[in-house]
MIDOSE-1310 file (N, C-alpha, C; in nm, 2 decimals, decimal comma, always signed):
residues 163
phtr	+4,62/-5,59/-3,19/+4,52/-5,64/-3,28/+4,42/-5,73/-3,21; +4,30/-5,74/-3,27/+4,19/-5,82/-3,21/+4,23/-5,97/-3,21; +4,33/-6,01/-3,28/+4,37/-6,15/-3,29/+4,46/-6,19/-3,18; +4,50/-6,10/-3,10/+4,60/-6,13/-2,99/+4,53/-6,09/-2,86
pprv	+4,59/-6,16/-2,75/+4,53/-6,12/-2,62/+4,56/-5,97/-2,59; +4,46/-5,90/-2,53/+4,48/-5,76/-2,49/+4,59/-5,75/-2,39; +4,67/-5,65/-2,40/+4,77/-5,62/-2,30/+4,71/-5,52/-2,20; +4,75/-5,54/-2,07/+4,70/-5,45/-1,97/+4,83/-5,40/-1,90
tgss	+4,83/-5,27/-1,89/+4,94/-5,20/-1,82/+4,88/-5,12/-1,70; +4,96/-5,07/-1,62/+4,92/-4,99/-1,51/+5,02/-4,91/-1,44; +4,98/-4,83/-1,35/+5,07/-4,75/-1,26/+5,00/-4,72/-1,13; +5,08/-4,70/-1,03/+5,03/-4,67/-0,90/+5,12/-4,57/-0,83
taph	+5,05/-4,49/-0,74/+5,13/-4,40/-0,66/+5,17/-4,48/-0,52; +5,11/-4,59/-0,50/+5,14/-4,68/-0,39/+5,25/-4,77/-0,42; +5,36/-4,76/-0,34/+5,48/-4,84/-0,37/+5,46/-4,99/-0,38; +5,37/-5,04/-0,30/+5,34/-5,19/-0,30/+5,28/-5,23/-0,44
wqaq	+5,17/-5,15/-0,48/+5,11/-5,18/-0,61/+5,20/-5,16/-0,73; +5,28/-5,05/-0,72/+5,37/-5,02/-0,83/+5,48/-5,13/-0,84; +5,53/-5,18/-0,73/+5,63/-5,29/-0,73/+5,57/-5,41/-0,79; +5,44/-5,44/-0,75/+5,37/-5,56/-0,81/+5,36/-5,55/-0,96
leaw	+5,32/-5,43/-1,01/+5,30/-5,41/-1,15/+5,44/-5,43/-1,22; +5,54/-5,37/-1,16/+5,67/-5,38/-1,22/+5,72/-5,53/-1,22; +5,70/-5,60/-1,12/+5,74/-5,74/-1,11/+5,67/-5,83/-1,22; +5,54/-5,79/-1,25/+5,47/-5,86/-1,36/+5,49/-5,81/-1,50
gmar	+5,58/-5,70/-1,51/+5,61/-5,65/-1,64/+5,49/-5,56/-1,69; +5,41/-5,51/-1,60/+5,29/-5,44/-1,65/+5,30/-5,29/-1,62; +5,40/-5,25/-1,55/+5,41/-5,11/-1,51/+5,45/-5,02/-1,63; +5,38/-4,92/-1,65/+5,40/-4,83/-1,76/+5,39/-4,68/-1,71
rsry	+5,48/-4,60/-1,76/+5,48/-4,46/-1,73/+5,42/-4,40/-1,86; +5,32/-4,32/-1,85/+5,26/-4,25/-1,96/+5,36/-4,15/-2,03; +5,36/-4,16/-2,16/+5,44/-4,06/-2,23/+5,35/-3,96/-2,30; +5,22/-3,97/-2,27/+5,12/-3,89/-2,34/+5,13/-3,75/-2,29
egpt	+5,13/-3,66/-2,38/+5,13/-3,51/-2,35/+5,02/-3,45/-2,44; +4,91/-3,41/-2,38/+4,80/-3,35/-2,45/+4,68/-3,34/-2,37; +4,56/-3,32/-2,43/+4,44/-3,31/-2,35/+4,41/-3,44/-2,27; +4,36/-3,42/-2,15/+4,33/-3,53/-2,07/+4,18/-3,53/-2,04
gias	+4,14/-3,64/-1,98/+4,00/-3,66/-1,94/+3,98/-3,65/-1,79; +3,86/-3,67/-1,74/+3,83/-3,66/-1,60/+3,91/-3,76/-1,52; +3,94/-3,87/-1,57/+4,02/-3,97/-1,49/+4,16/-3,91/-1,45; +4,22/-3,85/-1,55/+4,35/-3,78/-1,52/+4,34/-3,67/-1,42
vmld	+4,23/-3,59/-1,43/+4,21/-3,48/-1,34/+4,19/-3,54/-1,19; +4,11/-3,65/-1,18/+4,09/-3,71/-1,05/+4,22/-3,77/-0,99; +4,29/-3,84/-1,08/+4,42/-3,89/-1,03/+4,52/-3,79/-0,98; +4,52/-3,68/-1,05/+4,61/-3,57/-1,02/+4,56/-3,50/-0,88
aarr	+4,43/-3,49/-0,87/+4,38/-3,43/-0,74/+4,41/-3,53/-0,63; +4,39/-3,66/-0,65/+4,42/-3,75/-0,54/+4,57/-3,75/-0,50; +4,66/-3,74/-0,60/+4,80/-3,73/-0,58/+4,84/-3,61/-0,50; +4,78/-3,49/-0,53/+4,80/-3,37/-0,46/+4,76/-3,37/-0,32
rgma	+4,66/-3,46/-0,29/+4,61/-3,47/-0,15/+4,67/-3,59/-0,08; +4,77/-3,65/-0,14/+4,84/-3,76/-0,07/+4,77/-3,89/-0,08; +4,67/-3,91/-0,16/+4,59/-4,03/-0,17/+4,66/-4,12/-0,27; +4,67/-4,25/-0,24/+4,72/-4,35/-0,33/+4,62/-4,38/-0,44
sltl	+4,68/-4,41/-0,56/+4,59/-4,45/-0,67/+4,66/-4,56/-0,75; +4,57/-4,63/-0,82/+4,61/-4,74/-0,90/+4,53/-4,73/-1,03; +4,60/-4,73/-1,14/+4,54/-4,72/-1,27/+4,57/-4,84/-1,36; +4,47/-4,90/-1,42/+4,49/-5,01/-1,51/+4,44/-4,97/-1,64
mgqa	+4,51/-5,00/-1,75/+4,47/-4,96/-1,88/+4,48/-5,08/-1,98; +4,37/-5,10/-2,05/+4,38/-5,21/-2,15/+4,41/-5,15/-2,28; +4,49/-5,22/-2,35/+4,53/-5,17/-2,49/+4,44/-5,24/-2,59; +4,33/-5,18/-2,62/+4,23/-5,23/-2,72/+4,27/-5,18/-2,86
phyl	+4,23/-5,26/-2,96/+4,25/-5,22/-3,10/+4,18/-5,08/-3,13; +4,26/-4,99/-3,17/+4,21/-4,85/-3,20/+4,11/-4,86/-3,32; +4,11/-4,96/-3,40/+4,02/-4,96/-3,51/+3,89/-5,02/-3,47; +3,87/-5,05/-3,34/+3,74/-5,11/-3,29/+3,68/-5,01/-3,19
qrtt	+3,70/-4,88/-3,21/+3,64/-4,78/-3,12/+3,49/-4,80/-3,11; +3,44/-4,77/-2,99/+3,30/-4,77/-2,96/+3,24/-4,91/-2,98; +3,32/-5,01/-2,96/+3,27/-5,15/-2,97/+3,30/-5,22/-2,84; +3,20/-5,28/-2,78/+3,22/-5,36/-2,66/+3,32/-5,48/-2,69
npam	+3,42/-5,49/-2,61/+3,53/-5,58/-2,64/+3,53/-5,68/-2,52; +3,47/-5,80/-2,53/+3,48/-5,89/-2,42/+3,62/-5,94/-2,38; +3,71/-5,94/-2,48/+3,85/-5,98/-2,45/+3,91/-5,88/-2,35; +3,88/-5,76/-2,37/+3,94/-5,65/-2,28/+3,88/-5,67/-2,14
rqal	+3,75/-5,69/-2,14/+3,68/-5,71/-2,01/+3,75/-5,83/-1,93; +3,77/-5,94/-2,00/+3,83/-6,06/-1,95/+3,97/-6,03/-1,90; +4,05/-5,96/-1,98/+4,19/-5,93/-1,94/+4,19/-5,84/-1,82; +4,11/-5,73/-1,81/+4,11/-5,64/-1,70/+4,06/-5,71/-1,57
lsvv	+3,96/-5,79/-1,58/+3,91/-5,87/-1,47/+4,01/-5,97/-1,41; +4,09/-6,03/-1,50/+4,19/-6,12/-1,46/+4,30/-6,05/-1,39; +4,34/-5,93/-1,43/+4,44/-5,86/-1,36/+4,40/-5,81/-1,23; +4,27/-5,76/-1,22/+4,22/-5,71/-1,09/+4,22/-5,83/-0,99
arll	+4,17/-5,94/-1,04/+4,16/-6,06/-0,95/+4,30/-6,10/-0,90; +4,40/-6,09/-0,99/+4,54/-6,13/-0,96/+4,59/-6,03/-0,85; +4,57/-5,90/-0,88/+4,62/-5,80/-0,79/+4,56/-5,81/-0,65; +4,43/-5,84/-0,64/+4,36/-5,85/-0,51/+4,36/-6,00/-0,46
dlel	+4,43/-6,08/-0,53/+4,45/-6,22/-0,48/+4,31/-6,29/-0,46; +4,22/-6,27/-0,57/+4,09/-6,33/-0,56/+4,08/-6,45/-0,66; +3,99/-6,54/-0,62/+3,96/-6,65/-0,71/+3,84/-6,60/-0,80; +3,87/-6,58/-0,92/+3,76/-6,53/-1,01/+3,77/-6,61/-1,14
dvsp	+3,66/-6,67/-1,17/+3,65/-6,75/-1,29/+3,60/-6,66/-1,41; +3,69/-6,63/-1,50/+3,65/-6,55/-1,61/+3,62/-6,63/-1,74; +3,62/-6,76/-1,72/+3,59/-6,85/-1,84/+3,45/-6,83/-1,89; +3,35/-6,79/-1,82/+3,22/-6,76/-1,88/+3,23/-6,66/-2,00
ldaa	+3,34/-6,58/-2,00/+3,35/-6,49/-2,11/+3,42/-6,55/-2,23; +3,47/-6,67/-2,22/+3,54/-6,73/-2,33/+3,46/-6,74/-2,46; +3,33/-6,78/-2,45/+3,25/-6,79/-2,57/+3,23/-6,65/-2,63; +3,20/-6,55/-2,55/+3,18/-6,41/-2,60/+3,31/-6,36/-2,67
vqaf	+3,43/-6,39/-2,61/+3,55/-6,35/-2,67/+3,57/-6,41/-2,81; +3,55/-6,54/-2,81/+3,56/-6,61/-2,94/+3,46/-6,56/-3,05; +3,34/-6,54/-3,01/+3,24/-6,49/-3,10/+3,28/-6,35/-3,15; +3,33/-6,27/-3,06/+3,37/-6,13/-3,10/+3,49/-6,14/-3,20
rtrc	+3,59/-6,22/-3,17/+3,70/-6,23/-3,26/+3,66/-6,28/-3,40; +3,56/-6,38/-3,40/+3,51/-6,43/-3,53/+3,44/-6,32/-3,61; +3,36/-6,24/-3,54/+3,29/-6,13/-3,61/+3,39/-6,03/-3,66; +3,49/-6,00/-3,58/+3,60/-5,90/-3,62/+3,67/-5,96/-3,74
dqav	+3,71/-6,09/-3,74/+3,78/-6,15/-3,85/+3,70/-6,14/-3,98; +3,57/-6,16/-3,97/+3,48/-6,15/-4,08/+3,47/-6,01/-4,14; +3,47/-5,91/-4,05/+3,46/-5,77/-4,10/+3,60/-5,73/-4,16; +3,71/-5,77/-4,10/+3,84/-5,74/-4,15/+3,87/-5,80/-4,29
aqda	+3,82/-5,93/-4,30/+3,84/-6,00/-4,42/+3,78/-5,93/-4,55; +3,69/-5,84/-4,53/+3,62/-5,78/-4,64/+3,70/-5,67/-4,71; +3,82/-5,63/-4,65/+3,89/-5,52/-4,71/+4,04/-5,56/-4,71; +4,11/-5,55/-4,82/+4,25/-5,59/-4,83/+4,34/-5,50/-4,75
atra	+4,31/-5,37/-4,76/+4,40/-5,27/-4,68/+4,39/-5,30/-4,53; +4,27/-5,33/-4,48/+4,25/-5,36/-4,34/+4,32/-5,49/-4,30; +4,31/-5,59/-4,39/+4,37/-5,71/-4,36/+4,52/-5,69/-4,35; +4,58/-5,61/-4,44/+4,72/-5,58/-4,44/+4,76/-5,51/-4,31
yvrq	+4,68/-5,41/-4,27/+4,70/-5,34/-4,15/+4,70/-5,42/-4,03; +4,60/-5,51/-4,02/+4,59/-5,60/-3,90/+4,72/-5,70/-3,90; +4,76/-5,75/-4,01/+4,88/-5,83/-4,02/+5,00/-5,75/-3,97; +5,01/-5,62/-4,00/+5,12/-5,54/-3,96/+5,11/-5,52/-3,81
leqa	+4,99/-5,50/-3,75/+4,98/-5,49/-3,61/+5,02/-5,62/-3,54; +4,98/-5,74/-3,60/+5,01/-5,87/-3,54/+5,17/-5,88/-3,54; +5,23/-5,85/-3,64/+5,38/-5,86/-3,65/+5,44/-5,77/-3,54; +5,40/-5,65/-3,53/+5,45/-5,56/-3,43/+5,43/-5,61/-3,29
ydat	+5,31/-5,66/-3,27/+5,27/-5,71/-3,14/+5,36/-5,83/-3,10; +5,38/-5,92/-3,19/+5,46/-6,04/-3,17/+5,61/-6,01/-3,15; +5,65/-5,90/-3,22/+5,80/-5,87/-3,21/+5,83/-5,78/-3,09; +5,73/-5,72/-3,03/+5,77/-5,62/-2,92/+5,76/-5,67/-2,78
gnet	+5,71/-5,79/-2,76/+5,70/-5,85/-2,63/+5,61/-5,76/-2,54; +5,67/-5,69/-2,45/+5,59/-5,61/-2,36/+5,57/-5,46/-2,40; +5,63/-5,43/-2,51/+5,62/-5,29/-2,56/+5,49/-5,27/-2,64; +5,44/-5,15/-2,65/+5,32/-5,12/-2,72/+5,36/-5,11/-2,87
prph	+5,30/-5,20/-2,96/+5,33/-5,19/-3,10/+5,28/-5,06/-3,16; +5,36/-5,00/-3,24/+5,32/-4,88/-3,31/+5,36/-4,88/-3,46; +5,30/-4,97/-3,54/+5,34/-4,98/-3,68/+5,30/-4,86/-3,76; +5,37/-4,84/-3,87/+5,34/-4,73/-3,96/+5,21/-4,77/-4,04
rdda	+5,12/-4,67/-4,06/+5,00/-4,70/-4,13/+5,02/-4,68/-4,28; +4,96/-4,77/-4,35/+4,96/-4,76/-4,50/+4,86/-4,65/-4,53; +4,89/-4,57/-4,63/+4,80/-4,46/-4,67/+4,66/-4,52/-4,72; +4,66/-4,64/-4,76/+4,53/-4,70/-4,81/+4,44/-4,73/-4,69
fnpe	+4,49/-4,74/-4,57/+4,41/-4,78/-4,46/+4,34/-4,65/-4,40; +4,21/-4,67/-4,38/+4,13/-4,56/-4,33/+4,06/-4,61/-4,20; +4,12/-4,58/-4,08/+4,06/-4,63/-3,96/+3,92/-4,58/-3,93; +3,89/-4,46/-3,97/+3,75/-4,41/-3,96/+3,65/-4,49/-4,04
qlmh	+3,69/-4,52/-4,16/+3,60/-4,60/-4,25/+3,58/-4,74/-4,19; +3,69/-4,80/-4,14/+3,69/-4,93/-4,08/+3,60/-4,93/-3,96; +3,61/-4,83/-3,88/+3,53/-4,83/-3,76/+3,38/-4,83/-3,79; +3,34/-4,75/-3,89/+3,20/-4,74/-3,93/+3,16/-4,88/-4,00
eled	+3,24/-4,94/-4,08/+3,21/-5,06/-4,14/+3,20/-5,17/-4,03; +3,29/-5,17/-3,94/+3,28/-5,27/-3,83/+3,16/-5,25/-3,74; +3,12/-5,13/-3,71/+3,00/-5,10/-3,63/+2,88/-5,15/-3,71; +2,87/-5,12/-3,84/+2,76/-5,17/-3,92/+2,75/-5,32/-3,92
flrq	+2,87/-5,38/-3,94/+2,87/-5,53/-3,94/+2,83/-5,59/-3,81; +2,88/-5,54/-3,70/+2,84/-5,59/-3,57/+2,69/-5,56/-3,54; +2,64/-5,45/-3,58/+2,50/-5,41/-3,56/+2,41/-5,51/-3,64; +2,45/-5,54/-3,77/+2,38/-5,64/-3,85/+2,38/-5,78/-3,78
erer	+2,50/-5,82/-3,73/+2,51/-5,95/-3,66/+2,42/-5,95/-3,54; +2,41/-5,85/-3,46/+2,33/-5,84/-3,35/+2,18/-5,85/-3,39; +2,14/-5,78/-3,49/+2,01/-5,79/-3,54/+1,97/-5,92/-3,59; +2,06/-6,00/-3,64/+2,04/-6,14/-3,68/+2,04/-6,24/-3,57
gae	+2,07/-6,19/-3,45/+2,06/-6,27/-3,33/+2,19/-6,33/-3,29; +2,30/-6,29/-3,35/+2,44/-6,34/-3,31/+2,47/-6,26/-3,18; +2,56/-6,33/-3,10/+2,60/-6,26/-2,97/+2,71/-6,17/-3,00
């Protein structure tokens, strides 16, 4: 949910990176079976040629599709900096993260079914620790409708001069 810190997971064909991800509790093996994108094709081609790869994935709220998420940017940058042992100050993103969460809260507050769904996601997130929460959807929740409403809301906020 947008109300919680984004989780970042990853995997690597390089033993050193994989061990680091496992030590941090971030290593994940994909259970996805279905159509893939160009990233998967490239990773498979690299693996077949003996090239090492490292993949990081941020778990962003699915009901915020096609929305720039500064919390996800901050989380991914933090993990990359940690992996590469870099000093990287991501605090300049704090204000953008807070503004984004506030706008999302305002949009979610407009619909009872959406509020209930986000609460369900929060409970699943809090209960699962490092696992990916997968709560059951209420039939009253329409993620496509929420996505359009949230996009409209964020567009209106941007037009009014909000960040």
